C-alpha positions in Angstrom: -11.1 37.7 11.8 -11.8 34.0 12.4 -10.0 31.0 10.9 -12.1 28.8 8.7 -13.4 25.7 10.5 -11.6 22.5 9.5 -13.6 19.3 9.0 -13.9 17.0 11.9 -11.6 13.9 12.0 -12.9 10.4 12.5 -10.5 7.7 13.6 -11.9 4.4 12.3 -10.5 1.0 13.4 -9.0 -1.2 10.7 -11.3 -3.9 9.5 -15.0 -4.1 9.3 -16.9 -4.0 12.5 -13.8 -4.8 14.7 -11.2 -2.9 16.6 -7.7 -3.5 15.4 -5.7 -5.5 18.0 -2.6 -4.3 16.0 -3.1 -0.6 16.9 -3.4 0.5 13.3 -6.2 3.1 12.7 -7.7 4.6 9.5 -8.0 8.4 9.6 -11.0 9.6 7.7 -12.1 13.2 8.0 -15.8 13.4 8.6 -17.8 14.5 5.7 -15.2 13.3 3.2 -16.2 10.6 0.7 -14.9 7.2 1.6 -11.8 6.3 -0.6 -11.9 3.1 -2.6 -8.8 0.9 -2.3 -6.8 3.2 -0.1 -7.0 5.2 3.1 -6.6 9.0 3.4 -4.4 8.6 6.4 -3.2 6.0 9.0 -2.1 6.2 12.6 -0.2 3.5 14.4 2.0 2.9 17.4 4.8 0.3 17.4 8.0 -0.7 15.5 8.6 0.9 12.1 9.3 -1.5 9.2 10.3 0.2 5.9 11.1 -1.3 2.6 13.1 0.1 -0.2 11.7 0.3 -3.7 10.6 -3.3 -4.4 10.1 -4.6 -7.9 8.5 -7.8 -9.2 11.5 -10.1 -9.6 11.6 -13.6 -8.3 14.2 -15.2 -6.1 16.4 -15.8 -9.2 16.2 -12.2 -10.3 13.8 -12.9 -13.2 11.2 -10.3 -14.0 7.8 -11.1 -15.6 7.0 -9.2 -18.7 3.3 -8.7 -17.7 2.5 -5.7 -15.5 0.0 -7.5 -13.3 2.4 -10.3 -12.7 5.1 -7.8 -11.8 2.7 -6.2 -9.3 1.8 -9.5 -7.8 5.5 -10.5 -7.3 6.4 -7.0 -5.9 3.5 -7.3 -3.4 4.7 -10.9 -2.5 8.2 -9.6 -2.1 7.0 -6.8 0.2 5.1 -9.4 2.3 8.3 -11.4 2.7 10.3 -8.3 3.7 7.6 -7.4 6.3 7.8 -10.9 7.7 11.5 -10.5 8.1 10.8 -7.4 10.2 8.1 -9.0 12.3 5.3 -7.3 10.4 2.3 -8.5 8.4 0.3 -6.9 5.6 -2.3 -5.6 8.1 0.5 -3.5 9.7 1.0 -1.5 6.5 0.4 2.2 6.9 1.7 3.5 3.5 2.4 2.3 0.0 4.0 4.4 -2.7 3.7 3.0 -6.2 5.9 4.1 -9.1 4.6 3.0 -12.5 6.1 3.7 -15.9 2.7 3.8 -17.6 -0.3 5.0 -15.6 -2.7 4.0 -18.4 -1.4 0.4 -18.0 -2.2 0.7 -14.3 -5.7 2.1 -14.9 -6.5 -0.5 -17.6 -5.8 -3.3 -15.1 -7.6 -2.1 -11.9 -9.8 -5.2 -11.5 -6.9 -7.6 -11.9 -4.7 -5.5 -9.6 -7.5 -5.4 -7.0 -7.8 -9.1 -7.1 -4.1 -9.8 -6.8 -3.7 -7.2 -4.0 -6.5 -8.8 -1.9 -5.0 -12.3 -2.5 -1.7 -11.1 -1.0 -2.6 -8.3 1.5 -6.3 -9.0 2.1 -8.8 -6.2 2.5 -6.4 -3.9 4.3 -5.9 -0.6 2.4 -3.3 1.8 3.8 -2.6 5.3 2.7 -1.3 5.1 -0.9 0.2 7.3 -3.6 0.6 6.5 -7.3 3.3 8.2 -9.3 4.1 7.8 -13.0 7.8 7.9 -13.7 9.8 8.1 -16.9 11.8 4.9 -16.1 12.9 2.7 -13.2 16.5 1.7 -12.4 15.7 -1.8 -13.6 14.7 -1.0 -17.2 12.4 -4.0 -17.7 10.5 -3.2 -14.5 7.0 -1.7 -15.0 6.3 -1.0 -11.3 8.3 -0.3 -8.1 6.6 -0.1 -4.7 7.8 1.3 -1.3 6.1 0.1 1.8 5.9 1.4 5.4 4.4 -0.7 8.2 4.1 -0.3 12.0 4.3 -3.6 13.8 3.2 -4.0 17.4 6.0 -4.0 19.9 
């Protein structure tokens, strides 16, 4: 009895037509369709930088009512936390999004893509999206956890 053959694995450098000087690689099994807006997997070597669940409040603790504005502020907050840890958005290897309404997320994909690229550029780490009943901060519509690997 033989084991089924697994698909081959391609390790693709981050960024178009360039090798990442940061040591972050996209893992894309050969034969799989290319994901849009995320990576199937990431590999990196360096210093781990992890955030807690980050919501879209500003420096005074105010939370926008609009979902897209909350996402933009949460991503900006993540970028600031990464900087404190010596990392940048291109060092991200994973994002986990918790949303209270997945339909609200889906209805705003174009605006979310635009704001994401404004803050993080065209770097798309492994991501998961989970709908939850509620977040600790009741007015929050989204909470995002981030993992980055910064060069040593």
